[in-house]
N, C-alpha and C positions, 0 to 999 in steps of 0.2 A: 321569139319564134315559138309557135305551138303547132302540134301535129294535127289537131282536130280529131284524133282517134278516140278520145275519151267519150265522145257523144255518138259513136257509131258501132255497129256490128256488121262487118262487111260493108255493103253499100246502103244499109238501113240506118236511120237516125234513131237512137235509143238513149235513155238516160245512162249515166256512168254506172249506176247500180245494176241496171238491166244488162249492160254490156258485161260486167263482171260475172253475173249469174249465167248468162248464155255461154260465155267462154269456158267457164268451169264445166258446164254441162257437155260442151264439145269434147273436152279432153277426158272427162270421165267416161264418155261413150266410146272413144276410140282407143283408150289405153291398151287393151289386150293386143291390138294389131298395129299400134302406132309405128313401131320401128320397122315392121314388115312393109307397111304402106310407104314409109320414107324410102326404103330400099327400092321399091318398085317404081315409084313416081320420079325418083332421081337417078334411076339405073345404078344405084349404089354410090353415086358420086358424093352424097352428103357425108359419107364416112371419110372420104379423102379431105373434104372441107374441114371436118371436125379435127382431123389429125393436124392440119395446118394451124387451126386455132390453138391447139395445145402447144405446138412448137412456138407460136408467138407468145403464149402465156408464160413459157419458161418456168414450169413448176420446179420448186427446189426443196431441198432438205429443210426441215423445221418449219415449213410454211403452214398457215391455215389457208386453205383454198376452198372457196365456195363456188359451186356450179349452180347458178340460179336457173329455175325453170327447167331443171335437168332430170325430171321425174324418173325416166326409165333407166338412167344411169349409164348411158352409152358414152357420154363425155367423161363422167366421173371415173369410169374404168380406165380411161386413157391417162387421167391425171394422177391416179392412185399409185402410191408406193409406200413401203413400210416406214420411211423416214419423214412422212408428212401427214397432215390431217386433212382429209377431203370430206366436205359436207355437201350434200344435195339439198337445196331449199326449193320447194315447189308447193303451189297451192292445192294440188290435186292428190288426195290420198290414193285414188285409184292408180294414177300414174306411178306414184312412189311404191305402191305394193308390187307392181311389175319390176321396178328397179331393185327393190330389196331382194327379191328372189334371184335376180340375175347377178347381184353383187355380193352374194354370201361369201364370207371368208376373205374379203378384200379390205376390210376395215373402213369401209365407206359408211358415213352416217347419213340419215335422212331426217330432215326437219320440215314440218309444214310451215309455210309462210309465203306471203305474196311479195312481189317486187317492191311495192310501195311501203311495206312495213315488215322488214326482215327481223328475225329474233336474234340479232347480234349487237354487241356493244359498239358504240362509236369508236372508230379507229382500231378495230380488232382483226381485220381480215387482210392478209397479204396480197392475195390475188382473187379476183372475181371474174368468172366467165359466164356467158349466157349465149346459147345457140338457138336461134329461131324462137326466142321467147319474148323479146322486148316489145314486139308489136302486139303481143297479147296482154300486156299490162293494161290495167284500166287507164292509167295515165303514164305514158312513157317518160314525160318530163319529171313526174314525181318519182318514178322508178330510178331515173338517173341521179336525182338528188339523194335518194336513199342509198344507192350504190356508192356514191361519193362519201356519204356519212360513214358507212361501215368500214370503208377501206382505211388502212393505216396511211399516214403520210409517206409518200413514195410507193404506195400500193398500185398495182397494175389492174386495169380493167380491159377485158377483151370481149368483143361482141361479134358473133357471126350471125348475119341476117340476110334475108333476101333483099335485093336492091334493084337498081334500074339497069337492065342489060343494054349492051351496045345496040345502036339503032338498026344495024344490019340484021340482027337476029330477032329483034323485038316482035315482028309480026308472027314468026313461027312459034316463039315462046308464048305469046298471047293465045294463039290458037290451041296449043297444047294445054296451057293452064286452064282455059275456060271450057274446053270441050272434052279433053281426055282425063284430066285429074279428077273431076267429080264422078266420072264413070268408073274410074279405078276405085274411088272411095266407095261407090255403091257395090262394086264387085268384091273387093278385098276387105275393107273395113265395115262395110254394110252401113255407112253413114255418108251418103252423098251430100247432104246439106252441110255437114261439118267441113268437108273439103271444099265445097263452094265458098264457105266463109273464109277458110284459110287462104284461098286464092285471092279473094277480094281484099283481105287484110294486107296482103303483099302490095297490092296496087296503091293502097292508101298510106303505106309507110313512107317516111322521108327517104329521098334518094341519098347518094353518097355524101354530097356536099351539105345537104340539109342535116343529115345525121351528125356530121362533124360539127356543125354549128350548134346543135343541141348539146353535144358533149362539152363544147367550149363554154356554152352558157351555164352549164352545170358546175363548172369550175375545173374541169380536167385540163391538164397540160400535155404537151407532146402528142396532141391529137393527130391521128393519121388513119388512112384506110388503104386497103389493097383489094382490088377486084379479083374474084375467082370465077372461072368459067365464063369469061366475057361479060362480067358484071351481073350475072344471074344471082350470085351471092357476093357478099362483101365482108371482109374482116376489118372491123373498126377497133382501134385501141387508143388508150390514153392513160395517164398516170395522175394520181392525186399529188399535187405539189408537196414537197417536203416541208415547206415553211408555212 
């Protein structure tokens, strides 16, 4: 199973290299207003979704926890505590610069790295989280393989991502996504093209069952998902088998 995302940018066909370049440009451009834009376009609900993700991740004492693609540090702040090590790994220095300012004094580390090639040893990470970042990887399949590599046997992977909403609300969701969000992007983030891409990328990302299939194919066990807000978002989880 493949997602076909590696050759696209939104609804455009591009090379994988061009996709990576364009996506990095998107996040570099929106970094200063990224969290504000998320608050406005989700009515603040994304913060509740992220709290649910942290509950599922069950961060614990002595753990090494990586929040992948978590540049602004909003998830890392929820994961952080004095008895554990939390690292944000993100390909955008601009996003991480925002995060470092907001996470001062919390002991959170920031490392530059992309999902397909993280700067961690094999089997070194206890828990890895990613919120709304997997669909922006150049190759989600390669990213899942890399996540599997860096996790310890028994390590926990939790992914929060937009998904396929229930059929009843889908027409209203589509209208809001394609007509309202890019206008909000123009007004607040001053980057309408960036938010048009983000909406388009959601539509191309695998749905709940397809994502579970990708995780299973990558080697994860105990794969499951839970819909949030009628399927607008979905929490996916899996464990790297101990044997």
